[in-house]
Residue, then its C-alpha position, 0 to 999 in steps of 0.5 A: m500500500s502506498a504512503t498516500s493510501a495508508r495516510l488516507l485510510n488513517l485519516l478516514s479512521l480518525l474522521q469516523t470518530p464523531r467530533d470536529w477535528p482541527g486541521s492542525e491536530l490531524a496534521g500532528r496525528l498523521g505527521v504531515t503538514s496542514r496543507t497535506i491534510r487539506r489535499d487529503i480531505e479533498r481526495l476523500r470528498e472526491l471518493g464520496y465521503p461527505v467531509h464538512a469543514t467549519m471555520g473559527a477557533e472551535g472549527g475543524y473537519r467532521l465526517a457527516a451523513g451522506a446520501a450513500m453509505p460509504p465504507l467504514l473502517l473498524d478497529d479490532d474490538e469494533a469489528v468483533a462487537i458488530a459481528v457478535g451483535l449480528r450473530s445474536t440478531a440473526g439467530q433470534t430472528v428479530d422482526g424486520v431485520e433478520e434477513a439484513s443481519v444475515r447478509a451483513l454478517a456474511k459480508l463481515e465474516q468474509v473479510l474478518p482476519a483469522r484472529l478476529r474470526r476466532r474471537v467471534g467464534t469464542l464469544g459465540s460458543a461461550t454465550v447462549p440466548m434465552p429461548a422464548g418458550d419452545e421456539p427453535t434456535v438457529d445457529p448463525e454460523q449455518l446462516t452465514v455459510l448459506a448466505a455466502a453460498i447463495t451470493n456466490h452461487e455455490r453448492v452446499r452440503f449439510g446434515y438434515r434432520t426431518g420432522a420424523g427424526e430421520r437424518t440424511r446428508r444433502l447436496v443442494e444449490p441454495h436459492r434464498l433464505v426466508a424468515s417466517g415468524r419464528r423460523w428460518y427456511l432455506v429454499a434450494y434445489d436438491n441435487d440428489r432428488e432433482d427437485w426444489r425443496t425447503f429446509r428448516v435451518d434449525r434442523l440443519s447442521d455442518a453446512f459447508a460450501t463445496g466450491a462448485r459454482t452453478a448457474p442460477r435456476e428458475l424457481p417454480a414460484a413467484d418468489a422464495a417466500a411464496y414457495v415456502q408458503e405453498r409448501m407449508q400449506g401442502m405439507g399439512a401445516n394448515p396456516q390460518r388467517a385471522v380476522v379480529t377486532v381489537h379494542a385498542p388503538a391501531k398504532e398500539v396494536a401494530a407495534r405489539l404485533g410487529g411488521r410481519a404479523g399482517e395488516v392492522t386498520a383503524l376502525d376508530e380512535g379506540s379500536c382496529r381490525w387485524h387481518s393476520a398473516p397465515d400462521s398456526l392457530a396456536w401462535l395466533a391465539i398466543r399473539l392475541t392473548m399477549l396483547g392484553r386487550e379485549f378482542t372479538v374474533h370474526g374468523p376463522p371458527e377454528l381460532a374461536r374454538y381454540l381460544r375457548a379451549m385455552g380459556e377453559r383449560a386456564l379456568r380448570a387450572t385455577e380451580g381449588g387453587e386460591g390461597e395456595a400460592g406462596e405456601a411452602 
């Protein structure tokens, strides 16, 4: 790397600290003249970095937000912190950012030096998330391998456990990752079975890219999400769409349900109508009861019956139990 390029990277690293940097201080840090700093600032601007200058005794240079996202320079600790955070987000399928977190994690881990990759792996193996109920957990390592293979159009091998507990080895051409509620699905062309398949990522293990590149295949569906939904319906998962009036403001209900739960429409200031995304009766019932608000189910009838059965079980669980709480 030339001395000028190295100096520009060091200058950019300093400017990414959010403060005003006097030209004289930058010159002292980099061991150059103030005139050289001015030339380097102009070079950064030509490269698309929005470096603003302010005049006066307290003035200086500051890297501002721009119209596009420029490359960032991270020190070792910052890179490890971001990678660990992205792993946590990817594994927990945080609503609305799960797919972006996997893409970002795959890009970051691809360029991490080996010493930092080991630090990230050590932290990941030493910490475990608190699962919500019996929700499946996903290994972020598997997600990043799959995401990188999708980007590079590489075949992948992995071990897979079916719903019946059968363990097999698969060779596939990965197409897309789909986050659906509390689960991740891989849509891929199965080379051994010569057909398209969906795989639950929480049932997948020991994934690795083979290095064999393939031409992209045309998916027999509008998109990967539609394909997963069709497969779920065909496999008897029987997802249901709920129509419910919730006696609470639409903004509050939408925030509690999350962006992927369906459509919330205001009826008046104190109530709204929820048209849910397809999901299981159990999860629809849980979402409604967790709202902590009164609601009326308009359909499907199966959901109303499921909620009634839940209520009856809850009542039976409390019968004869008054006054026993807290007893040794």
